[in-house]
A tleap script that builds the chain and sets N, CA, C and O, in Angstrom:
source leaprc.protein.ff14SB
mol = sequence {
  NMET GLU ILE PRO GLN LEU LEU VAL HIE SER
  PRO LYS ASP ASN VAL GLY VAL VAL VAL VAL
  GLU GLY LEU LYS ALA GLY THR ASP MET LEU
  CYS VAL ILE THR GLU ASN ASP ILE SER PHE
  ARG LEU LYS ALA ALA ALA ASP VAL PRO ILE
  GLY HIE LYS ILE ALA LEU LYS ASP LEU LYS
  VAL GLY ASP THR ALA ILE LYS TYR GLY GLU
  ASP ILE GLY ARG ILE VAL ALA GLY VAL PRO
  LYS GLY SER HIE VAL HIE VAL HIE ASN LEU
  LYS THR LYS ARG CTRP
}
set mol.1.N position { 22.191 -35.089 47.000 }
set mol.1.CA position { 22.143 -34.562 46.169 }
set mol.1.C position { 21.284 -35.719 45.129 }
set mol.1.O position { 21.771 -36.845 45.224 }
set mol.2.N position { 20.289 -35.635 44.319 }
set mol.2.CA position { 19.966 -36.547 43.303 }
set mol.2.C position { 20.684 -36.379 42.116 }
set mol.2.O position { 21.172 -35.301 41.775 }
set mol.3.N position { 20.785 -37.740 41.281 }
set mol.3.CA position { 21.844 -37.365 40.373 }
set mol.3.C position { 20.766 -37.378 39.257 }
set mol.3.O position { 19.931 -38.274 39.387 }
set mol.4.N position { 20.627 -36.603 38.240 }
set mol.4.CA position { 20.340 -36.754 36.695 }
set mol.4.C position { 20.311 -38.275 36.385 }
set mol.4.O position { 21.265 -38.988 36.695 }
set mol.5.N position { 19.108 -38.804 35.716 }
set mol.5.CA position { 19.252 -40.264 34.783 }
set mol.5.C position { 19.511 -39.586 33.482 }
set mol.5.O position { 20.347 -40.054 32.709 }
set mol.6.N position { 18.728 -38.334 33.156 }
set mol.6.CA position { 18.201 -37.983 31.358 }
set mol.6.C position { 19.044 -36.525 31.823 }
set mol.6.O position { 19.085 -35.969 32.921 }
set mol.7.N position { 19.798 -36.103 30.291 }
set mol.7.CA position { 20.200 -34.937 30.105 }
set mol.7.C position { 19.529 -34.419 28.672 }
set mol.7.O position { 20.058 -34.853 27.648 }
set mol.8.N position { 18.475 -33.579 28.548 }
set mol.8.CA position { 18.565 -32.496 27.257 }
set mol.8.C position { 19.151 -31.450 27.336 }
set mol.8.O position { 19.506 -30.878 28.366 }
set mol.9.N position { 19.324 -31.059 26.032 }
set mol.9.CA position { 20.365 -30.260 25.949 }
set mol.9.C position { 20.036 -28.888 25.187 }
set mol.9.O position { 20.836 -28.008 24.870 }
set mol.10.N position { 18.860 -28.926 25.008 }
set mol.10.CA position { 18.010 -28.084 24.875 }
set mol.10.C position { 16.618 -27.463 25.131 }
set mol.10.O position { 16.175 -28.595 24.936 }
set mol.11.N position { 15.651 -26.823 25.351 }
set mol.11.CA position { 14.446 -26.455 26.018 }
set mol.11.C position { 13.786 -26.977 24.474 }
set mol.11.O position { 12.733 -27.611 24.526 }
set mol.12.N position { 14.194 -26.800 23.589 }
set mol.12.CA position { 13.624 -27.145 21.626 }
set mol.12.C position { 13.848 -28.714 21.867 }
set mol.12.O position { 13.275 -29.233 20.910 }
set mol.13.N position { 14.355 -29.662 22.609 }
set mol.13.CA position { 14.742 -31.104 22.119 }
set mol.13.C position { 13.387 -31.764 22.431 }
set mol.13.O position { 12.465 -31.145 22.962 }
set mol.14.N position { 13.325 -32.995 22.088 }
set mol.14.CA position { 12.093 -33.787 21.822 }
set mol.14.C position { 12.663 -35.175 22.273 }
set mol.14.O position { 12.024 -36.202 22.042 }
set mol.15.N position { 13.607 -35.194 22.777 }
set mol.15.CA position { 14.378 -36.449 22.912 }
set mol.15.C position { 15.439 -36.063 23.993 }
set mol.15.O position { 16.196 -35.124 23.746 }
set mol.16.N position { 15.552 -36.835 25.355 }
set mol.16.CA position { 17.037 -36.629 25.949 }
set mol.16.C position { 17.677 -37.815 26.051 }
set mol.16.O position { 16.966 -38.775 25.755 }
set mol.17.N position { 18.931 -38.096 26.416 }
set mol.17.CA position { 20.008 -39.050 26.576 }
set mol.17.C position { 20.003 -39.703 28.418 }
set mol.17.O position { 19.711 -39.099 29.450 }
set mol.18.N position { 20.351 -40.807 28.256 }
set mol.18.CA position { 20.167 -42.162 29.093 }
set mol.18.C position { 21.661 -41.442 29.700 }
set mol.18.O position { 22.574 -41.640 28.898 }
set mol.19.N position { 22.047 -40.747 30.790 }
set mol.19.CA position { 23.667 -40.929 31.304 }
set mol.19.C position { 23.515 -41.579 32.771 }
set mol.19.O position { 24.018 -41.038 33.755 }
set mol.20.N position { 22.835 -42.695 32.837 }
set mol.20.CA position { 23.292 -43.582 33.943 }
set mol.20.C position { 23.376 -45.269 33.140 }
set mol.20.O position { 23.042 -45.611 32.005 }
set mol.21.N position { 24.094 -46.237 34.534 }
set mol.21.CA position { 23.766 -47.517 33.436 }
set mol.21.C position { 22.634 -48.053 34.217 }
set mol.21.O position { 22.311 -47.675 35.343 }
set mol.22.N position { 22.055 -48.980 33.504 }
set mol.22.CA position { 20.702 -49.936 34.015 }
set mol.22.C position { 19.882 -49.279 34.406 }
set mol.22.O position { 19.321 -49.592 35.456 }
set mol.23.N position { 19.475 -48.007 33.626 }
set mol.23.CA position { 17.766 -47.551 33.678 }
set mol.23.C position { 16.937 -48.880 33.240 }
set mol.23.O position { 17.233 -49.817 32.499 }
set mol.24.N position { 15.833 -48.592 33.966 }
set mol.24.CA position { 14.587 -49.764 34.407 }
set mol.24.C position { 13.754 -49.102 33.865 }
set mol.24.O position { 13.817 -47.937 34.258 }
set mol.25.N position { 13.113 -49.242 33.260 }
set mol.25.CA position { 11.427 -49.217 32.853 }
set mol.25.C position { 10.750 -49.001 34.462 }
set mol.25.O position { 10.836 -49.816 35.380 }
set mol.26.N position { 10.134 -47.799 34.495 }
set mol.26.CA position { 9.492 -47.664 35.444 }
set mol.26.C position { 10.143 -46.368 36.482 }
set mol.26.O position { 9.579 -45.770 37.399 }
set mol.27.N position { 11.512 -46.216 35.951 }
set mol.27.CA position { 12.047 -45.200 36.918 }
set mol.27.C position { 11.482 -44.268 36.559 }
set mol.27.O position { 11.024 -43.981 35.453 }
set mol.28.N position { 11.491 -43.753 37.484 }
set mol.28.CA position { 10.964 -41.900 38.237 }
set mol.28.C position { 12.171 -41.256 37.807 }
set mol.28.O position { 12.884 -40.908 38.748 }
set mol.29.N position { 12.608 -40.997 36.673 }
set mol.29.CA position { 14.085 -40.476 36.283 }
set mol.29.C position { 13.923 -38.892 36.534 }
set mol.29.O position { 12.966 -38.282 36.055 }
set mol.30.N position { 14.943 -38.241 37.337 }
set mol.30.CA position { 15.273 -36.892 37.317 }
set mol.30.C position { 15.939 -36.150 36.159 }
set mol.30.O position { 17.168 -36.212 36.135 }
set mol.31.N position { 15.183 -35.299 34.975 }
set mol.31.CA position { 15.894 -35.089 34.082 }
set mol.31.C position { 16.464 -33.272 34.198 }
set mol.31.O position { 15.852 -32.382 34.787 }
set mol.32.N position { 17.545 -33.154 33.581 }
set mol.32.CA position { 17.688 -31.745 33.880 }
set mol.32.C position { 18.090 -31.207 31.940 }
set mol.32.O position { 18.900 -31.940 31.372 }
set mol.33.N position { 17.692 -30.392 31.378 }
set mol.33.CA position { 17.769 -29.512 30.678 }
set mol.33.C position { 19.192 -28.568 30.688 }
set mol.33.O position { 19.117 -27.526 31.339 }
set mol.34.N position { 20.303 -28.826 30.102 }
set mol.34.CA position { 21.690 -28.330 30.531 }
set mol.34.C position { 21.667 -26.972 29.945 }
set mol.34.O position { 22.643 -26.327 30.327 }
set mol.35.N position { 21.009 -26.419 29.274 }
set mol.35.CA position { 21.059 -25.174 28.506 }
set mol.35.C position { 20.269 -24.161 29.407 }
set mol.35.O position { 20.444 -22.946 29.316 }
set mol.36.N position { 19.506 -24.666 30.167 }
set mol.36.CA position { 18.913 -23.844 31.572 }
set mol.36.C position { 18.836 -23.983 32.596 }
set mol.36.O position { 18.556 -23.087 33.391 }
set mol.37.N position { 19.172 -25.722 33.019 }
set mol.37.CA position { 19.353 -25.765 34.074 }
set mol.37.C position { 18.231 -25.871 34.876 }
set mol.37.O position { 18.057 -25.556 36.053 }
set mol.38.N position { 17.542 -26.337 34.101 }
set mol.38.CA position { 15.611 -26.386 34.286 }
set mol.38.C position { 15.297 -28.046 34.430 }
set mol.38.O position { 15.616 -28.705 33.439 }
set mol.39.N position { 14.787 -28.679 35.405 }
set mol.39.CA position { 14.723 -30.199 35.460 }
set mol.39.C position { 13.148 -30.501 35.982 }
set mol.39.O position { 12.335 -29.614 36.241 }
set mol.40.N position { 12.969 -31.552 36.052 }
set mol.40.CA position { 11.528 -32.226 35.618 }
set mol.40.C position { 11.630 -33.621 35.618 }
set mol.40.O position { 12.703 -34.090 35.239 }
set mol.41.N position { 10.361 -34.705 36.107 }
set mol.41.CA position { 10.775 -35.650 36.024 }
set mol.41.C position { 9.989 -36.421 34.633 }
set mol.41.O position { 9.061 -36.017 33.932 }
set mol.42.N position { 10.655 -37.472 34.590 }
set mol.42.CA position { 9.880 -38.418 33.638 }
set mol.42.C position { 9.907 -39.575 33.982 }
set mol.42.O position { 10.799 -39.844 34.787 }
set mol.43.N position { 9.332 -40.288 33.709 }
set mol.43.CA position { 8.782 -42.331 33.841 }
set mol.43.C position { 9.358 -42.701 33.013 }
set mol.43.O position { 9.202 -42.159 31.919 }
set mol.44.N position { 10.162 -43.649 33.140 }
set mol.44.CA position { 11.106 -44.191 32.026 }
set mol.44.C position { 9.678 -45.341 31.379 }
set mol.44.O position { 8.691 -45.565 32.080 }
set mol.45.N position { 9.804 -45.775 30.355 }
set mol.45.CA position { 8.636 -46.580 29.633 }
set mol.45.C position { 9.040 -48.017 29.650 }
set mol.45.O position { 8.295 -48.984 29.809 }
set mol.46.N position { 10.337 -48.011 29.463 }
set mol.46.CA position { 11.309 -49.570 29.067 }
set mol.46.C position { 12.543 -49.259 30.172 }
set mol.46.O position { 12.609 -48.371 31.021 }
set mol.47.N position { 13.234 -50.037 29.927 }
set mol.47.CA position { 14.571 -50.160 29.804 }
set mol.47.C position { 15.853 -49.520 28.740 }
set mol.47.O position { 15.928 -50.071 27.641 }
set mol.48.N position { 16.767 -48.478 29.012 }
set mol.48.CA position { 17.157 -47.908 28.010 }
set mol.48.C position { 18.384 -47.874 28.670 }
set mol.48.O position { 18.602 -47.587 29.847 }
set mol.49.N position { 19.449 -48.315 27.465 }
set mol.49.CA position { 20.897 -48.627 27.787 }
set mol.49.C position { 21.558 -46.688 28.118 }
set mol.49.O position { 20.996 -45.635 27.816 }
set mol.50.N position { 22.625 -46.867 28.680 }
set mol.50.CA position { 23.157 -45.249 28.493 }
set mol.50.C position { 23.692 -45.208 27.546 }
set mol.50.O position { 24.150 -46.081 26.809 }
set mol.51.N position { 23.655 -43.709 27.490 }
set mol.51.CA position { 23.571 -43.201 25.967 }
set mol.51.C position { 22.462 -43.175 25.083 }
set mol.51.O position { 22.794 -42.550 24.076 }
set mol.52.N position { 21.734 -43.425 25.040 }
set mol.52.CA position { 20.336 -44.268 24.032 }
set mol.52.C position { 19.454 -42.574 24.617 }
set mol.52.O position { 19.629 -41.833 25.584 }
set mol.53.N position { 18.543 -42.562 23.475 }
set mol.53.CA position { 17.524 -41.771 23.951 }
set mol.53.C position { 16.081 -42.184 23.971 }
set mol.53.O position { 15.543 -43.169 23.465 }
set mol.54.N position { 15.412 -40.855 24.918 }
set mol.54.CA position { 13.947 -41.261 25.183 }
set mol.54.C position { 13.268 -40.060 24.871 }
set mol.54.O position { 13.709 -38.931 24.653 }
set mol.55.N position { 11.822 -40.621 24.893 }
set mol.55.CA position { 11.293 -39.440 24.332 }
set mol.55.C position { 10.620 -38.498 25.359 }
set mol.55.O position { 10.294 -38.913 26.471 }
set mol.56.N position { 10.457 -37.467 25.038 }
set mol.56.CA position { 10.045 -36.267 26.034 }
set mol.56.C position { 8.528 -35.983 25.861 }
set mol.56.O position { 7.849 -35.268 26.598 }
set mol.57.N position { 8.105 -36.673 24.747 }
set mol.57.CA position { 6.284 -36.832 24.430 }
set mol.57.C position { 6.102 -37.264 23.510 }
set mol.57.O position { 7.009 -37.297 22.678 }
set mol.58.N position { 5.025 -37.719 23.274 }
set mol.58.CA position { 4.609 -39.012 22.482 }
set mol.58.C position { 4.890 -37.910 21.124 }
set mol.58.O position { 4.601 -36.750 20.830 }
set mol.59.N position { 5.862 -39.415 20.346 }
set mol.59.CA position { 6.422 -38.716 18.872 }
set mol.59.C position { 5.527 -39.712 17.886 }
set mol.59.O position { 5.279 -40.878 18.192 }
set mol.60.N position { 5.108 -39.120 16.737 }
set mol.60.CA position { 3.723 -40.081 15.854 }
set mol.60.C position { 4.841 -40.118 14.629 }
set mol.60.O position { 5.609 -39.178 14.426 }
set mol.61.N position { 4.825 -41.342 13.836 }
set mol.61.CA position { 5.347 -41.134 12.334 }
set mol.61.C position { 5.340 -40.076 11.634 }
set mol.61.O position { 4.343 -39.485 11.219 }
set mol.62.N position { 7.045 -39.648 11.395 }
set mol.62.CA position { 7.060 -38.640 10.340 }
set mol.62.C position { 7.358 -37.354 11.442 }
set mol.62.O position { 7.783 -36.269 11.044 }
set mol.63.N position { 7.088 -37.624 12.802 }
set mol.63.CA position { 8.104 -36.185 13.478 }
set mol.63.C position { 8.987 -36.051 13.399 }
set mol.63.O position { 9.493 -36.987 12.781 }
set mol.64.N position { 9.919 -35.075 13.789 }
set mol.64.CA position { 11.387 -35.071 13.426 }
set mol.64.C position { 11.768 -34.768 15.156 }
set mol.64.O position { 11.371 -34.110 16.117 }
set mol.65.N position { 12.779 -35.713 14.778 }
set mol.65.CA position { 13.263 -35.855 16.603 }
set mol.65.C position { 14.710 -34.562 16.560 }
set mol.65.O position { 15.659 -34.318 15.815 }
set mol.66.N position { 14.097 -33.976 17.924 }
set mol.66.CA position { 15.735 -32.640 17.967 }
set mol.66.C position { 16.068 -33.285 19.081 }
set mol.66.O position { 15.505 -34.105 19.808 }
set mol.67.N position { 17.291 -32.647 19.063 }
set mol.67.CA position { 18.569 -32.970 19.805 }
set mol.67.C position { 19.365 -31.865 19.414 }
set mol.67.O position { 19.581 -31.364 18.311 }
set mol.68.N position { 19.847 -31.532 20.831 }
set mol.68.CA position { 20.947 -30.186 20.731 }
set mol.68.C position { 20.234 -29.047 19.950 }
set mol.68.O position { 20.850 -28.212 19.287 }
set mol.69.N position { 18.691 -29.090 20.104 }
set mol.69.CA position { 18.107 -27.946 19.336 }
set mol.69.C position { 18.228 -28.330 18.057 }
set mol.69.O position { 18.061 -27.334 17.353 }
set mol.70.N position { 18.471 -29.448 17.301 }
set mol.70.CA position { 18.454 -29.837 15.654 }
set mol.70.C position { 17.725 -30.982 15.578 }
set mol.70.O position { 17.241 -31.690 16.461 }
set mol.71.N position { 17.717 -31.069 14.259 }
set mol.71.CA position { 16.625 -32.083 13.469 }
set mol.71.C position { 17.845 -33.284 13.216 }
set mol.71.O position { 18.709 -33.306 12.340 }
set mol.72.N position { 17.575 -34.274 14.327 }
set mol.72.CA position { 18.623 -35.697 14.237 }
set mol.72.C position { 18.016 -36.535 13.167 }
set mol.72.O position { 18.784 -37.407 12.760 }
set mol.73.N position { 16.675 -36.500 12.520 }
set mol.73.CA position { 16.086 -37.179 11.866 }
set mol.73.C position { 14.694 -37.254 12.257 }
set mol.73.O position { 14.038 -36.452 12.921 }
set mol.74.N position { 14.181 -38.917 11.463 }
set mol.74.CA position { 12.555 -38.670 11.334 }
set mol.74.C position { 11.991 -40.121 12.468 }
set mol.74.O position { 12.305 -41.307 12.566 }
set mol.75.N position { 11.309 -39.471 12.961 }
set mol.75.CA position { 10.722 -40.652 13.356 }
set mol.75.C position { 9.659 -41.846 12.401 }
set mol.75.O position { 8.750 -41.596 11.609 }
set mol.76.N position { 10.197 -43.132 12.846 }
set mol.76.CA position { 9.509 -44.077 11.650 }
set mol.76.C position { 8.091 -45.185 12.298 }
set mol.76.O position { 7.376 -46.080 11.847 }
set mol.77.N position { 8.273 -44.445 13.597 }
set mol.77.CA position { 7.302 -45.876 14.077 }
set mol.77.C position { 7.351 -44.805 15.376 }
set mol.77.O position { 8.246 -44.076 15.804 }
set mol.78.N position { 5.796 -45.085 15.850 }
set mol.78.CA position { 5.539 -44.156 16.962 }
set mol.78.C position { 6.202 -44.355 18.487 }
set mol.78.O position { 6.475 -45.518 18.783 }
set mol.79.N position { 6.407 -43.591 19.216 }
set mol.79.CA position { 7.148 -43.850 20.144 }
set mol.79.C position { 6.369 -42.747 21.575 }
set mol.79.O position { 6.345 -41.531 21.767 }
set mol.80.N position { 5.911 -43.751 22.208 }
set mol.80.CA position { 5.376 -42.858 23.430 }
set mol.80.C position { 6.161 -42.432 24.087 }
set mol.80.O position { 7.332 -42.810 24.082 }
set mol.81.N position { 5.530 -41.227 25.060 }
set mol.81.CA position { 6.326 -40.518 26.147 }
set mol.81.C position { 7.210 -41.402 27.256 }
set mol.81.O position { 6.712 -42.293 27.944 }
set mol.82.N position { 8.545 -41.014 27.304 }
set mol.82.CA position { 9.117 -42.104 28.369 }
set mol.82.C position { 9.754 -43.033 27.694 }
set mol.82.O position { 10.601 -43.599 28.386 }
set mol.83.N position { 9.637 -43.619 26.025 }
set mol.83.CA position { 10.370 -44.453 25.503 }
set mol.83.C position { 11.383 -44.544 24.832 }
set mol.83.O position { 11.810 -43.517 24.305 }
set mol.84.N position { 12.199 -46.018 24.614 }
set mol.84.CA position { 13.462 -45.567 23.835 }
set mol.84.C position { 13.460 -45.369 22.695 }
set mol.84.O position { 12.712 -45.931 21.895 }
set mol.85.N position { 14.337 -44.497 22.415 }
set mol.85.CA position { 14.243 -43.809 20.719 }
set mol.85.C position { 15.645 -44.456 20.503 }
set mol.85.O position { 16.673 -44.452 21.181 }
set mol.86.N position { 15.226 -45.143 19.025 }
set mol.86.CA position { 17.059 -45.772 18.613 }
set mol.86.C position { 16.639 -46.108 17.148 }
set mol.86.O position { 15.564 -45.740 16.675 }
set mol.87.N position { 17.382 -46.688 16.604 }
set mol.87.CA position { 16.977 -47.286 15.210 }
set mol.87.C position { 15.973 -47.506 14.981 }
set mol.87.O position { 15.265 -46.764 14.300 }
set mol.88.N position { 15.485 -48.945 15.640 }
set mol.88.CA position { 14.491 -49.537 15.745 }
set mol.88.C position { 13.261 -48.399 15.246 }
set mol.88.O position { 12.522 -48.837 14.364 }
set mol.89.N position { 12.964 -46.925 15.749 }
set mol.89.CA position { 11.821 -45.841 15.287 }
set mol.89.C position { 12.509 -44.677 15.167 }
set mol.89.O position { 11.877 -43.695 15.555 }
set mol.90.N position { 13.898 -44.418 14.642 }
set mol.90.CA position { 14.372 -43.445 14.043 }
set mol.90.C position { 15.338 -43.586 12.765 }
set mol.90.O position { 15.993 -44.626 12.698 }
set mol.91.N position { 15.458 -42.798 11.923 }
set mol.91.CA position { 16.327 -42.981 10.743 }
set mol.91.C position { 16.551 -41.286 10.153 }
set mol.91.O position { 15.775 -40.339 10.285 }
set mol.92.N position { 17.657 -41.321 9.599 }
set mol.92.CA position { 18.438 -40.115 9.277 }
set mol.92.C position { 17.239 -39.835 8.412 }
set mol.92.O position { 16.362 -40.679 8.229 }
set mol.93.N position { 17.219 -38.360 7.768 }
set mol.93.CA position { 16.812 -37.813 6.750 }
set mol.93.C position { 17.800 -37.718 5.695 }
set mol.93.O position { 17.490 -37.446 4.535 }
set mol.94.N position { 19.304 -37.999 6.183 }
set mol.94.CA position { 20.423 -37.744 5.043 }
set mol.94.C position { 20.533 -38.818 4.009 }
set mol.94.O position { 21.432 -39.011 3.191 }
set mol.95.N position { 19.250 -39.580 4.255 }
set mol.95.CA position { 19.717 -40.677 2.730 }
set mol.95.C position { 18.167 -41.807 3.027 }
set mol.95.O position { 17.945 -42.760 2.280 }
savepdb mol mol.pdb
quit
């Protein structure tokens, strides 16, 4: 049985979380939506550390990042599908 590399909490999410060490660019990731156990594949566009997020679709400046089905912040630099989402391109809306 193949182990997922990316978990997505809700079908509403547009980012998923890397759950393996050493994820490398070019990896054909097994992704699982935990809310409904649906799986899909996505190619990692960059090396991404465990616990960090990856865009499930192209995200443009001003888009809202959705994780757990909830707003977790605003995209401040474009993020292509499969790319790393972190503090360099995502900011909280709280301040």
